[in-house]
C-alpha positions in Angstrom: 32.7 -25.7 -49.7 29.4 -24.3 -50.9 28.2 -26.3 -54.3 25.8 -26.0 -55.6 24.2 -29.2 -54.8 23.6 -27.8 -50.9 22.8 -24.8 -52.0 19.8 -26.6 -53.9 19.5 -28.0 -50.6 20.0 -25.6 -48.0 16.4 -23.7 -47.5 15.9 -20.1 -49.1 16.1 -16.9 -47.0 13.0 -16.0 -45.9 11.3 -19.3 -46.9 8.0 -20.1 -44.5 8.7 -22.2 -42.2 5.9 -24.3 -42.7 8.5 -25.7 -46.3 11.7 -25.8 -44.1 10.1 -28.2 -42.0 8.6 -30.1 -44.6 12.4 -30.6 -46.3 12.9 -32.1 -42.8 10.9 -34.3 -43.0 11.8 -35.1 -46.4 15.9 -35.2 -45.1 15.3 -37.4 -42.1 15.7 -34.6 -39.9 13.2 -35.3 -36.9 11.5 -32.1 -36.1 11.5 -31.4 -32.8 7.5 -32.0 -31.1 5.7 -29.1 -29.8 4.1 -29.6 -26.0 0.3 -30.1 -26.1 -1.5 -27.4 -24.9 -2.5 -28.1 -21.2 -3.1 -24.8 -19.7 -6.6 -24.5 -20.1 -6.8 -26.3 -17.0 -5.1 -24.9 -15.3 -6.3 -21.3 -16.1 -9.8 -22.6 -14.9 -8.7 -23.5 -11.7 -6.6 -20.1 -11.4 -10.1 -18.5 -12.3 -12.0 -20.6 -9.7 -9.3 -19.4 -6.6 -9.4 -15.5 -8.0 -13.1 -15.8 -7.5 -13.4 -17.8 -3.9 -11.2 -15.7 -2.7 -12.8 -12.4 -3.9 -15.2 -13.4 -2.9 -13.9 -14.1 1.0 -12.5 -10.6 0.7 -14.8 -8.8 -0.3 -18.0 -10.8 1.7 -17.2 -8.2 5.2 -17.3 -4.9 2.7 -20.7 -6.3 1.2 -22.1 -6.9 3.9 -20.5 -3.9 6.3 -22.7 -1.9 3.3 -25.8 -3.8 3.7 -25.9 -3.7 7.3 -25.6 0.4 7.1 -28.1 1.0 4.6 -30.6 -1.3 6.2 -33.5 -0.4 8.4 -32.2 0.4 12.0 -33.3 -3.8 13.9 -33.0 -6.0 10.6 -29.6 -7.7 11.5 -30.9 -9.0 14.1 -34.4 -10.9 12.2 -34.7 -14.3 11.4 -32.4 -14.9 8.0 -29.2 -14.0 6.7 -30.1 -11.4 4.0 -27.7 -9.9 1.6 -29.6 -7.2 -0.2 -31.8 -4.6 2.6 -35.3 -4.8 2.7 -35.6 -0.4 2.1 -32.7 1.7 1.3 -32.3 3.6 4.1 -29.8 6.6 5.2 -31.3 7.1 9.1 -28.5 5.1 10.4 -25.8 7.5 8.7 -27.7 10.6 9.9 -28.1 9.5 13.7 -24.6 8.9 14.0 -23.8 12.3 12.9 -26.7 13.4 15.0 -25.6 12.0 18.1 -21.6 11.9 17.8 -18.9 14.5 17.3 -17.8 12.2 13.8 -17.1 16.2 11.9 -14.7 16.4 14.7 -13.1 12.7 14.8 -13.2 13.1 10.7 -11.1 16.5 11.3 -8.6 15.1 13.8 -8.0 11.8 11.3 -7.2 14.7 8.3 -5.0 16.9 11.0 -3.3 13.5 12.2 -2.8 11.3 9.1 -1.7 14.6 7.4 0.9 15.5 9.8 2.4 11.6 9.5 2.2 11.8 6.1 4.3 14.9 5.5 6.8 13.7 8.6 7.3 10.3 7.3 7.9 11.3 3.5 10.7 13.9 4.3 12.4 12.0 6.8 12.2 8.5 4.7 13.6 10.1 1.2 16.2 12.1 3.6 17.8 9.0 5.5 17.3 6.8 1.9 19.2 9.0 0.0 21.5 8.6 2.8 21.5 5.3 2.8 21.7 4.8 -1.0 23.5 7.4 -2.5 26.1 8.5 -0.2 29.6 7.1 1.7 30.3 7.0 5.1 31.9 4.6 8.1 29.1 1.1 9.0 26.9 2.6 6.2 25.1 -1.1 5.8 26.0 -1.4 9.8 23.1 0.8 10.4 21.3 0.0 7.7 20.8 -3.3 8.8 20.1 -2.2 12.2 17.4 0.0 11.0 16.1 -2.5 8.7 15.7 -4.9 11.9 13.5 -2.9 13.6 11.1 -4.0 11.6 11.4 -7.1 13.3 9.8 -6.1 16.1 6.2 -5.9 17.3 4.5 -2.9 17.6 3.2 -4.0 21.0 6.2 -4.6 22.0 7.0 -0.8 22.0 3.7 0.6 23.4 4.9 0.7 27.4 8.1 2.2 26.0 6.5 4.9 24.0 4.3 6.0 26.2 6.8 6.8 28.9 8.7 9.2 26.0 5.3 11.3 25.2 4.0 11.1 28.9 8.1 12.3 29.9 7.7 15.6 26.9 3.9 16.4 28.3 2.6 15.6 25.4 0.3 13.0 26.5 -3.2 13.9 25.3 -3.0 15.9 22.8 -2.1 15.7 18.8 1.6 14.8 19.0 1.5 12.2 21.2 0.2 10.4 17.7 2.5 11.6 15.3 5.4 12.5 16.8 6.2 8.6 17.0 4.7 8.0 13.6 6.7 10.2 11.7 9.1 8.1 9.9 9.5 3.5 9.5 11.9 1.6 8.8 9.6 0.5 6.0 9.3 4.0 4.1 13.3 4.0 4.4 13.6 0.8 3.0 11.4 1.5 -0.1 13.5 4.8 -0.4 16.7 3.2 -0.4 15.0 0.8 -2.7 13.9 3.3 -5.0 17.1 5.9 -5.3 19.6 2.8 -5.7 17.9 2.1 -9.2 18.6 6.1 -10.2 21.1 5.8 -13.0 24.2 6.9 -11.4 25.7 8.3 -14.5 23.4 11.9 -13.6 24.9 12.1 -9.8 28.6 12.0 -11.4 27.4 15.0 -13.7 26.2 16.8 -11.2 29.3 16.1 -9.2 31.4 17.4 -12.2 29.3 20.4 -11.7 30.1 21.2 -8.8 26.9 19.7 -6.9 26.9 19.4 -3.3 25.0 16.5 -1.9 22.1 18.5 -1.0 22.2 20.1 -4.5 22.2 16.6 -6.6 19.1 15.4 -3.4 17.3 18.8 -4.7 18.2 18.2 -8.6 18.6 15.0 -9.1 17.1 12.5 -7.2 14.0 14.6 -6.0 12.5 15.1 -9.0 12.8 11.3 -10.2 10.9 10.2 -7.4 7.3 11.3 -8.1 6.6 7.3 -8.0 8.1 7.1 -4.6 6.7 9.4 -3.1 3.3 8.7 -4.0 3.6 5.2 -2.4 4.9 6.6 0.6 1.7 9.0 0.8 -0.8 6.2 0.2 0.9 4.0 2.4 1.7 6.3 4.9 -2.0 8.0 5.2 -3.6 4.2 4.9 -1.8 3.6 8.1 -2.4 6.6 9.5 -5.7 6.8 9.4 -6.6 3.1 9.9 -4.3 2.9 13.4 -6.5 2.4 16.3 -4.0 1.1 19.2 -2.0 4.1 19.9 -4.4 6.4 19.3 -6.4 4.7 21.9 -3.5 4.9 24.6 -2.3 8.3 23.4 -5.3 10.0 23.2 -7.9 10.5 26.2 -10.1 13.1 25.5 -13.2 12.1 23.0 -13.3 15.5 21.1 -9.5 14.2 19.5 -10.5 11.4 19.2 -9.9 9.6 15.8 -12.6 7.7 13.5 -11.3 4.2 14.0 -11.4 5.4 18.4 -14.8 6.3 17.4 -15.5 3.7 16.2 -15.1 1.8 19.8 -16.4 4.2 21.6 -19.7 3.6 19.3 -19.4 -0.3 20.4 -18.6 0.7 24.0 -22.1 2.3 24.3 -24.2 0.2 26.7 -26.7 -0.6 24.1 -24.3 -0.5 20.6 -26.1 0.8 17.6 -25.0 -1.6 14.6 -26.6 -0.2 11.7 -25.0 3.7 13.4 -21.4 1.8 13.9 -21.6 -0.2 10.5 -22.7 3.7 9.1 -19.3 4.9 10.5 -17.6 2.3 9.1 -18.7 2.9 5.5 -18.0 6.7 6.1 -14.1 6.1 7.8 -13.5 3.9 4.2 -14.9 5.9 1.6 -11.6 8.5 1.5 -8.9 5.9 1.8 -10.8 4.1 -1.2 -11.7 7.5 -3.3 -7.0 8.1 -2.6 -6.3 4.5 -4.0 -7.9 5.0 -7.2 -7.4 8.0 -7.9 -3.8 7.4 -7.9 -3.4 3.9 -8.5 -1.2 4.1 -11.5 1.4 6.2 -9.4 1.1 3.5 -5.9 1.5 0.2 -8.5 4.8 2.1 -10.5 6.0 3.1 -7.0 6.4 -0.4 -6.4 7.7 -2.0 -9.8 10.8 1.0 -9.5 11.3 -0.1 -5.7 12.1 -3.8 -6.6 9.1 -4.8 -4.2 6.5 -7.2 -5.4 
């Protein structure tokens, strides 16, 4: 029963928190203590660790730039130079004049584009099948498919070589493109993303008479922009930096990609380390520019796929 005394003891609605706590102290009620703030030390430690990790990661890139823009012979001079004595482009000019860097650059683009297009198409279709279609053994097939992630690439290179040799495409672009045209990680990423698409949209489309292909093209595909961005970036980056398989599958130096071309420069009798670093800068710049241009889609796609 509410009495005038109880109404007087109760704090008024909208009263400041300090007033309520003061009333509690007067009434003998012990207010909960706040924990002392000790996050200052943790933030400082985290900042120090982040700075040290950034320096360790960034130092090889900085050293690559320093050697690439330094005069020849300075890299083996006395003492460690963190900055070149004079900025020069002679290393870039020498590499471009002596080696078919343009052809290697074009080969990397052609192979990367074909591998990316095929991988994105296969990943989207397979991910849609595993996420939205119902068929016998779907879970078992997906688990077997996912288990292939555990197999190292080096373990299947002999089988891949026998396959491309049997297809008589050894030494051509297709010997590099076809074995890389689909990845288990891409299918897994697509499946996880499509599981997050609202089922109400699918059901509404099916009630309107749409089949699986129309649901995929009209509902799933327009919503998969961030997923496509992630697949494009990851696939293009992996294909651009792939070294071992193109080295095995290609035998003509004119068909080499940029990473294989780097080894070709290193394999010379008198390696030009300034030229090697200059070619490394040329091979890194396109991927850095691509990542900076599509960084927002890249992060958004990973977040919506539930993979962090």
